[in-house]
ROKOL-410816 format. One record per atom (N, C-alpha, C, O, CB): residue in three letters; x, y, z. Coordinates in steps of 0.2 Angstrom, whole numbers, plus 5000, padded with zeros to 4 digits. Glycine has a CB too. Layout:
<rs>
alaXYZ ...
</rs>
This chain:
<rs>
met499250885065 met498950825063 met499050815055 met499050755053 met498250815064 gly499150865052 gly499350855045 gly498750845041 gly498250885041 gly499750805044 his498750795036 his498150785032 his497950715034 his498150665030 his498350795024 pro497450705038 pro497250635041 pro496850605035 pro496850545035 pro496750645047 ser496550635030 ser496250605024 ser496650565019 ser496450535015 ser495850655020 ile497250565021 ile497750525016 ile497650455017 ile497750415012 ile498450535018 gly497350435023 gly497150355024 gly496550335020 gly496350285020 gly497150345031 gly496150385017 gly495550365014 gly495650355006 gly496150365004 gly494950415015 arg495050345003 arg495050334996 arg494850384991 arg494950384985 arg494750274994 asp494450434994 asp494150484989 asp494550524986 asp494450544980 asp493650524993 arg495050554989 arg495550604986 arg495950574980 arg496050604976 arg496050624991 ala496050504980 ala496350484974 ala496050484968 ala496350484963 ala496450414975 lys495350504968 lys494950514962 lys494950574959 lys494750584953 lys494150504964 lys495350624963 lys495350694959 lys496050694956 lys496550674958 lys495350744965 arg496050724950 arg496550734945 arg497050784949 arg496850834951 arg496350764938 ser497750774948 ser498250824951 ser498650844945 ser499150804943 ser498650794957 pro498450894941 pro498850914935 pro499650934937 pro500050934933 pro498550974932 thr499750964943 thr500350984945 thr500850924945 thr501450934943 thr500351014951 leu500650864948 leu500950804948 leu501250774942 leu501750754941 leu500650764952 ser500650774937 ser500850754930 ser501350794927 ser501750764923 ser500250744926 gly501350854928 gly501750894924 gly502450894927 gly502950904924 gly501450974924 trp502550884934 trp503150884937 trp503550824935 trp504150824934 trp503050884945 leu503150764934 leu503550704933 leu503850694926 leu504450664925 leu503050644933 gly503550734920 gly503850724914 gly503850644911 gly504350624910 gly504550754914 leu503150614911 leu503150544910 leu503550514905 leu503750464905 leu502450524910 gln503650554899 gln503950524893 gln504750514895 gln505050464893 gln503950574887 ala504950554900 ala505650544902 ala505750494907 ala506250454908 ala505950614904 tyr505150484911 tyr505150444917 tyr505050364915 tyr505450324918 tyr504650464922 asn504550354911 asn504350284910 asn504950234907 asn504950174909 asn503850284904 pro505450264903 pro505950214901 pro506350184907 pro506650134907 pro506450254896 gln506450234912 gln506850214918 gln506450154921 gln506750114925 gln506950264923 met505750154921 met505250104925 met505350034922 met504949994924 met504550134924 gln505650024916 gln505649964913 gln505949914917 gln505849854916 gln506049964906 arg506349924922 arg506749874926 arg506249854932 arg506349814936 arg507349904928 val505749904933 val505249884938 val504549864935 val504249904931 val505149944943 ser504349804937 ser503749784934 ser503149794939 ser502549804937 ser503749714932 arg503249804945 arg502649814950 arg502949854956 arg503549844958 arg502349734953 leu502549914957 leu502649944964 leu502149914969 leu501549904967 leu502450024963 ile502449904975 ile502049874980 ile502149914986 ile502649934988 ile502249804982 leu501549934988 leu501449984994 leu501349945000 leu500849905000 leu500850044993 thr501749955005 thr501649925012 thr501549975017 thr501750035016 thr502149875014 gly501349955023 gly501249995029 gly500649985033 gly500249955030 gly501250065027 phe500650015039 phe500049995044 phe499450025041 phe499450065037 phe500250015051 met498850005044 met498250035042 met498250115043 met498550135048 met497750005046 gly497950145038 gly497950225038 gly498550255035 gly498650315035 gly497950245045 ala499050215032 ala499650235029 ala499450275023 ala499850315021 ala500150175028 gly498950255020 gly498750295013 gly498850255007 gly498850285001 gly499150355013 lys498950185008 lys499150145002 lys498550144997 lys498750154991 lys499250065005 ser497950144999 ser497450144994 ser497250204992 ser496750214988 ser496850104997 thr497550264994 thr497350324992 thr497950344987 thr497850374982 thr497350374998 val498650334989 val499150354985 val499250304979 val499350324973 val499850354990 gly499050244980 gly499150194975 gly498750214968 gly499050204963 gly498950124977 pro498150234968 pro497850254962 pro498150314958 pro498150314952 pro497150264963 ile498450354963 ile498750414960 ile499450394956 ile499550414950 ile498950464965 leu499850354960 leu500350324956 leu500250284950 leu500650294945 leu500750284961 ala499750244950 ala499550204944 ala499350254938 ala499550234933 ala498950154946 arg498950304940 arg498750344935 arg499350384932 arg499350404926 arg498250384938 glu499750404936 glu500350444933 glu500850394929 glu501150424924 glu500750474939 leu500850334931 leu501250294927 leu500950254921 leu501250214917 leu501550244932 gly500250264920 gly499850224915 gly499850154917 gly499750104913 gly500150234908 trp499850134923 trp499850064926 trp499150054929 trp498750094929 trp500350054932 lys499049994931 lys498449974934 lys498549974942 lys499049944944 lys498249904932 phe498049994945 phe498049994953 phe497649934955 phe497049914952 phe497750064956 val497949894960 val497649834963 val497649844970 val498149854973 val497949774960 asp497049844973 asp496949834981 asp496949774983 asp496449734981 asp496449874983 leu497449744987 leu497449674989 leu496749654992 leu496449604991 leu498049654993 asp496549694997 asp495949685001 asp495349674996 asp494849634998 asp495949735006 glu495349714991 glu494749714987 glu494749654983 glu494249634981 glu494749774983 val495349624981 val495449564977 val495149504981 val494749464979 val496149544975 ile495349504987 ile495149454992 ile494349454993 ile494049404993 ile495449465000 glu494149514994 glu493349524995 glu493049494989 glu492449464989 glu493249604997 ala493249514983 ala492949494977 ala492949414976 ala492449384974 ala493149534971 ser493449384978 ser493549314977 ser493149274982 ser492949214981 ser494249284977 ser493049304988 ser492749274994 ser492049294995 ser491649254998 ser493149295001 gln491849344991 gln491149364992 gln490949384999 gln490449375001 gln490649314989 arg491549415002 arg491349435009 arg491849485010 arg492349495007 arg491449375014 thr491749535015 thr492149595017 thr492749565021 thr492649505024 thr491749645021 val493249605021 val493849585026 val493549575033 val493749525037 val494349635025 ala493149615035 ala492849615042 ala492549545043 ala492549515048 ala492449675044 glu492149525038 glu491749465038 glu492149405039 glu492049355042 glu491249465033 ile492649405034 ile493149345035 ile493449345041 ile493449285044 ile493649355030 phe493749395044 phe494049395051 phe493549375056 phe493749335061 phe494249455053 arg492949395055 arg492349375060 arg492249295060 arg492149265065 arg491749415059 asp492149275054 asp491749215053 asp492349155052 asp492149095054 asp491349215046 phe492949175050 phe493449115049 phe494049125053 phe494449085053 phe493549115042 gly494249195055 gly494849205059 gly495349235055 gly495349235049 gly495049145063 glu495849255058 glu496449285055 glu496849235051 glu497049255045 glu496849325060 ala496949175053 ala497349135050 ala497149115043 ala497449105038 ala497449075055 glu496449105043 glu496149095036 glu496249155032 glu496449145026 glu495449075037 phe496149215034 phe496149275030 phe496849275028 phe496949295022 phe495949345034 arg497449265032 arg498149265029 arg498249215023 arg498549235019 arg498649245035 gln497849155024 gln497949105019 gln497649135012 gln498049125007 gln497549045021 arg497049165012 arg496749195007 arg497149245004 arg497249254998 arg496149215008 glu497449285008 glu497949345006 glu498549325003 glu498749344998 glu498149385012 arg498849265005 arg499449235002 arg499249214995 arg499649224990 arg499749185006 gln498749174994 gln498449154988 gln498349204983 gln498449204977 gln497849114988 ala498049264985 ala497949314981 ala498549354979 ala498649374973 ala497549364985 val499049354983 val499749384981 val500049344976 val500349364971 val500249394987 leu500049274977 leu500349224972 leu500049234965 leu500449234961 leu500149154975 glu499349244965 glu499049254958 glu499249324955 glu499249334949 glu498349254959 leu499449374959 leu499549444956 leu500249454955 leu500349494951 leu499349504961 ile500749414958 ile501449434958 ile501749434951 ile502349464950 ile501749394963 asp501449394946 asp501749394939 asp501449444935 asp501749454929 asp501649324936 gln500949484937 gln500749534933 gln501149594932 gln501549614937 gln500049564936 lys501249624926 lys501649674925 lys501249744925 lys500649744924 lys501949664919 lys501649804927 lys501349864926 lys500749874931 lys500249904929 lys501149884920 ile500849854937 ile500349864942 ile500649894948 ile501249894950 ile499949794944 val500249934952 val500349964958 val499949924963 val499349934963 val500250034958 leu500249884968 leu499849844972 leu499849874979 leu500449874982 leu500149774972 ala499249884982 ala499249904989 ala499049844993 ala498549814993 ala498649954990 leu499549824998 leu499549765002 leu499049785008 leu498949845010 leu500249745005 gly498849735012 gly498549745018 gly499049765023 gly499649745022 gly498149695020 gly498849795029 gly499349815034 gly499649755036 gly500249755038 gly498949855040 gly499349695037 gly499649635040 gly499949585035 gly500149525037 gly499149595044 thr499949605029 thr500149555024 thr500849535025 thr501049475024 thr500149585017 val501349585028 val501949565029 val502049515035 val502649495036 val502249625030 glu501549495038 glu501649455044 glu501749385042 glu502049345046 glu501049455049 asp501549365036 asp501649295034 asp502349285030 asp502449325025 asp501049285029 glu502749245032 glu503449235029 glu503449215022 glu503749245018 glu503849175033 ser502949175020 ser502949155013 ser502649215009 ser502949225003 ser502449095011 thr502249255011 thr502049305007 thr502549365007 thr502649395002 thr501449335010 arg502949375012 arg503549415012 arg504049395006 arg504249445003 arg503949415018 ser504149325005 ser504549305000 ser504349324993 ser504649344989 ser504649245001 leu503649314993 leu503349334986 leu503449404984 leu503649414979 leu502649324986 ile503349454989 ile503349524987 ile504049544987 ile504149604984 ile502949564993 gln504549514989 gln505249524987 gln505549494981 gln506149494979 gln505749504992 ser505049474976 ser505249434970 ser505549484965 ser505349544965 ser504649404967 pro506049474961 pro506249514956 pro505749554952 pro505249524950 pro506649474952 gly505849614951 gly505449654947 gly504949694951 gly504549744949 gly505049614942 asn504949684957 asn504549714962 asn504949774965 asn505549774966 asn504349664968 cys504649834967 cys504949884971 cys504449894976 cys503949924975 cys505149944967 val504649884982 val504249884988 val504349954992 val504849974993 val504349834993 val503849984993 val503850054996 val503350055003 val502850035003 val503550104991 phe503750075008 phe503450085015 phe503250145016 phe503650195015 phe504050065020 leu502550165016 leu502250225018 leu502250235025 leu501850195029 leu501550235014 his502650275028 his502750275035 his502450335038 his502450395036 his503450275037 ala502150325044 ala501950375049 ala501950345056 ala501950285057 ala501150405047 glu501950395061 glu501850365068 glu501150345069 glu500650365066 glu502150425073 leu501150295074 leu500550265075 leu499950315077 leu499450305075 leu500650215081 pro500050355082 pro499450405083 pro499150435077 pro498550435076 pro499750465087 glu499550455072 glu499350485066 glu498950435062 glu498450455059 glu499850515062 leu499150375062 leu498950325057 leu498250305060 leu497750295057 leu499350255057 leu498150305067 leu497450285070 leu497050345069 leu496450335068 leu497550275078 ala497250415069 ala496850465068 ala496550465061 ala496050485060 ala497250525070 arg496950445057 arg496750445050 arg496150395049 arg495750405045 arg497250425045 cys496250335052 cys495750285052 cys495050305055 cys494550285052 cys496050225056 thr495150345060 thr494550365064 thr494150415059 thr493550415059 thr494750405070 val494550465055 val494250515051 val493950475045 val493350495043 val494750565048 glu494350425042 glu494150395037 glu493450355038 glu493050355033 glu494650345035 gly493350325043 gly492650295045 gly492550225041 gly492050195041 gly492150335042 lys493150195039 lys493050125036 lys493150075042 lys493450085047 lys493650115031 thr492750025041 thr492749975045 thr493349925045 thr493549895040 thr492149935044 arg493749925050 arg494449895051 arg494349845056 arg494149865062 arg494949945052 pro494449775055 pro494449725061 pro494849745067 pro494549735072 pro494649655058 leu495449765065 leu495949775071 leu495749825076 leu495849825081 leu496649785068 leu495349875073 leu495049935077 leu494649905083 leu494549935088 leu494749985073 ala494349845082 ala493949815087 ala494349795094 ala494049775099 ala493549755084 ala494949795093 ala495449775098 ala495949825099 ala496549805097 ala495649695097 pro495849885101 pro496349935101 pro496949925105 pro497449955104 pro496049995102 glu496849885111 glu497349875115 glu497949835112 glu498549825115 glu497049835121 ser497849795106 ser498349755103 ser498649795097 ser499149765094 ser498049695101 leu498449855096 leu498649885090 leu499349905090 leu499749905085 leu498249945089 glu499649925096 glu500249955097 glu500749895096 glu501349895094 glu500449985104 asp500549835099 asp500949775099 asp501049745091 asp501549725089 asp500649715103 arg500449755088 arg500449725081 arg500949785077 arg501349755072 arg499749725077 his500849845078 his501249895074 his502049875075 his502349875071 his501049965076 lys502249865082 lys502949855083 lys503149785080 lys503649785077 lys502949855091 arg502749735080 arg502849675077 arg503049675070 arg503449645067 arg502349625078 arg502549715066 arg502649725059 arg503149775057 arg503449775051 arg501949745056 leu503349825061 leu503849875059 leu504449855056 leu504649885050 leu503949915065 pro504849805058 pro505449775055 pro505349755048 pro505749755044 pro505749725059 his504749725047 his504549695040 his504349755035 his504549755030 his503949645040 tyr504049805038 tyr503949865034 tyr504649895032 tyr504749915026 tyr503449925037 arg505049895036 arg505749935035 arg506149895031 arg506649915029 arg506049945041 ala505949835029 ala506349795024 ala506149815017 ala506449785012 ala506149715026 ala505749865016 ala505549885009 ala506149915006 ala506649935009 ala504949925009 his506149925000 his506649954996 his506650024997 his507250064997 his506549934989 ile506150054998 ile506050134999 ile505550145005 ile505050115005 ile505850164992 thr505750195009 thr505250215014 thr505150295012 thr505650335011 thr505550205021 val504550305013 val504350375012 val503850395018 val503350365019 val503950385004 thr504150445022 thr503750475028 thr503150515024 thr503250565020 thr504150515033 thr502550505027 thr501950535024 thr501650585029 thr501150615027 thr501550485023 thr501950595035 thr501650645040 thr501550715037 thr502050745035 thr502150645045 gly500950735038 gly500850805036 gly500750815029 gly500750875027 gly501250845039 leu500850765024 leu500850775017 leu500150755014 leu499850705016 leu501450725014 pro499850785009 pro499350765005 pro499550705000 pro500150704999 pro499050825001 pro499050664998 pro499250604994 pro499650624988 pro500050584986 pro498550574992 glu499450684985 glu499850694978 glu500650704980 glu501050684976 glu499550764975 lys500750734985 lys501450754987 lys501850684989 lys502450674988 lys501450804993 val501450644993 val501750574994 val501850534987 val502450514986 val501150524999 ala501450534983 ala501550504977 ala502150534973 ala502550494971 ala500950514972 glu502150594973 glu502750634970 glu503450604974 glu503950594970 glu502650714971 arg503450604980 arg504050584984 arg504150504982 arg504750494981 arg503950584991 val503650464982 val503750394980 val504050384973 val504550344972 val503150364980 leu503850424968 leu504150424961 leu504850454961 leu505150424957 leu503650464957 thr504950494965 thr505650524965 thr506150474967 thr506650464964 thr505650584970 glu505950434973 glu506350384976 glu506450324971 glu506950294971 glu506150364983 val505850314968 val505950254964 val506350274958 val506850234956 val505150224961 arg506250334955 arg506750354949 arg507450344951 arg507850324947 arg506650424948 lys507550374957 lys508250374960 lys508550304961 lys509150294960 lys508250404966 arg508150254963 arg508350194964 arg508550154957 arg509050114956 arg507750154968 val508050164952 val508150124946 val508750154942 val509050124938 val507550124942 ser508850224943 ser509450254940 ser510150234943 ser510650234939 ser509350324940 glu510150214949 glu510750184952 glu510850114952 glu511350094953 glu510650204959 ala510350074949 ala510350004948 ala510849984943 ala510949924942 ala509649974947 
</rs>
């Protein structure tokens, strides 16, 4: 099963001295000048909200969780928005939140699992200056992480539709600039791999 806790938030709060030493940030940061935003995408349980803060900390950037932005502006949880207004209304609020964030520089932005389903939002996240990273794992592992995590997720209320949703979203996830497989890896190692791939991409640009 690997490290199911990668889908949670607590581990991101712990400092990883080995990761910081490995990066050599003084040498790394000049290469990042061509990238203004790292955008993490993937299905629920992928680890976006866990790996994102680690990446932001190592780069000296700001971490932004899209779901938390929506909850703050709506004064409701994501689950409550789904329950009271439906998914279409949530996607509209999600699109507006991305529109407001997309010009900010030096941010690591964790998208919701379904953000990629909206065509207009997909266009926004592919804007110049963005580097989109797909955190990949197989669906059984993703669901196992969600179960361990214990976070309330609206889609878990309809498990029969999860496989269909995952299949529908997968082509959009795979359109990311970079894919990092997270199976069996702790969050710090995932972050290390993400930054290796980003560094490789910007050096080849």
